[in-house]
C-alpha distance (Angstrom), angle and dihedral (degrees) to the residues before:
residue distance angle dihedral
Q1 . . .
L2 3.77 . .
Q3 3.80 119.0 .
L4 3.77 110.9 -143.0
V5 3.80 130.0 -154.6
E6 3.79 124.1 -148.2
S7 3.80 127.0 -157.3
G8 3.78 143.3 158.4
G9 3.78 103.8 72.5
G10 3.77 127.4 131.1
L11 3.78 144.9 125.4
V12 3.80 113.4 -40.5
Q13 3.79 131.8 177.3
P14 3.80 119.3 -121.1
G15 3.77 109.2 -85.1
G16 3.78 91.9 26.2
S17 3.78 131.6 117.3
V18 3.77 138.0 -126.3
R19 3.78 134.2 175.7
L20 3.77 120.8 -140.7
S21 3.80 123.1 -156.6
C22 3.77 130.7 -150.9
T23 3.77 121.3 -163.5
V24 3.78 136.6 162.9
S25 3.76 133.5 -133.1
G26 3.78 117.3 -134.8
G27 3.77 97.2 0.8
T28 3.77 146.1 51.7
L29 3.78 135.1 -97.3
D30 3.81 92.7 -162.2
Y31 3.79 107.1 153.3
L32 3.82 94.6 -28.0
A33 3.80 120.8 144.6
I34 3.80 106.3 -99.7
G35 3.77 133.1 179.6
W36 3.78 136.2 -161.5
L37 3.78 116.6 -140.4
R38 3.77 130.2 -167.6
Q39 3.77 129.9 -157.2
A40 3.77 111.8 -165.2
P41 3.81 119.3 -163.3
G42 3.79 110.1 -73.4
K43 3.81 93.6 1.2
E44 3.78 137.9 103.6
R45 3.79 120.1 -95.6
E46 3.80 108.2 -94.3
V47 3.78 131.6 -164.6
I48 3.81 104.2 -125.3
S49 3.78 102.3 173.2
C50 3.77 141.0 4.5
V51 3.77 141.8 179.6
S52 3.78 120.0 -150.0
Y53 3.77 130.5 -137.5
R54 3.81 112.4 -56.4
D55 3.80 88.6 0.7
V56 3.79 92.5 -79.3
A57 3.78 89.8 147.0
T58 3.77 142.6 6.6
N59 3.77 125.8 -158.7
Y60 3.80 135.3 -166.3
V61 3.76 136.7 -175.6
D62 3.79 113.8 -115.6
S63 3.79 93.6 -108.4
V64 3.82 93.0 64.5
R65 3.82 103.1 26.3
G66 3.80 110.4 121.5
R67 3.81 92.3 19.2
F68 3.81 104.9 57.7
I69 3.80 127.3 54.2
I70 3.79 126.0 -165.2
S71 3.79 117.9 -155.2
R72 3.76 141.1 152.1
D73 3.79 140.0 -141.1
N74 3.78 109.3 -157.1
A75 3.80 92.0 -171.3
K76 3.80 87.5 62.8
N77 3.80 94.5 36.1
T78 3.79 87.6 -127.2
V79 3.80 138.1 130.5
Y80 3.79 116.4 -157.5
L81 3.77 136.7 -156.9
Q82 3.79 111.5 -157.8
M83 3.79 107.4 -160.2
N84 3.81 117.6 -164.0
S85 3.80 135.2 175.0
L86 3.77 89.2 21.9
K87 3.78 120.1 -157.9
P88 3.82 130.3 -160.7
E89 3.81 88.5 -108.7
D90 3.82 88.6 63.5
T91 3.79 87.9 70.5
G92 3.77 113.0 120.3
V93 3.76 147.1 89.0
Y94 3.78 113.1 -62.3
Y95 3.78 123.5 -149.6
C96 3.78 134.8 -179.0
A97 3.78 123.3 -149.7
T98 3.78 142.4 166.2
Y99 3.78 120.3 -99.7
W100 3.82 114.3 -111.4
D101 3.81 86.8 -108.7
P102 3.81 103.3 37.6
Y103 3.83 90.3 -172.2
S104 3.78 94.6 55.5
V105 3.79 118.3 123.9
I106 3.78 89.3 -148.5
C107 3.78 130.5 53.4
T108 3.77 133.4 -174.3
V109 3.78 134.0 -133.1
G110 3.77 134.2 -166.4
A111 3.76 124.5 50.8
G112 3.80 96.8 -6.3
K113 3.80 98.5 103.2
N114 3.82 90.3 139.3
Q115 3.79 88.4 67.7
Y116 3.78 88.7 67.7
N117 3.77 131.2 65.0
G118 3.78 143.8 171.6
W119 3.80 98.0 55.3
G120 3.78 118.3 160.7
Q121 3.79 133.7 -143.7
G122 3.78 92.3 -60.3
T123 3.77 130.7 -134.1
Q124 3.80 123.8 -101.2
V125 3.79 119.8 -125.0
T126 3.78 116.8 -171.8
V127 3.79 119.2 -174.2
S128 3.75 109.7 -163.5
S129 3.78 141.5 128.2
């Protein structure tokens, strides 16, 4: 099981942007199905975006669709989450993780956090003026 490392969070003003990065120590993320999860204060961890094996598909929950973009750079062994038009309700700790079947050409979002594993310590994103 890969252990992933998240970075790139911070304090952002409403309407601003931030890019999160997901890397792995001692392994490779090349083409694997990866998800980004968010845990807002007092709420369950939720899968908000994912990219399937070999980038066949991407998926987003409704609350972030059109604002967030998931992508990867295999040369840098990194998966990104570009977050635009941020809102205060985007505040939370963000995690990346591998899908239970990392070679799946589909991936799921929403309440299925148990379909993902290997997340790290997470990175805090706070959207506030």
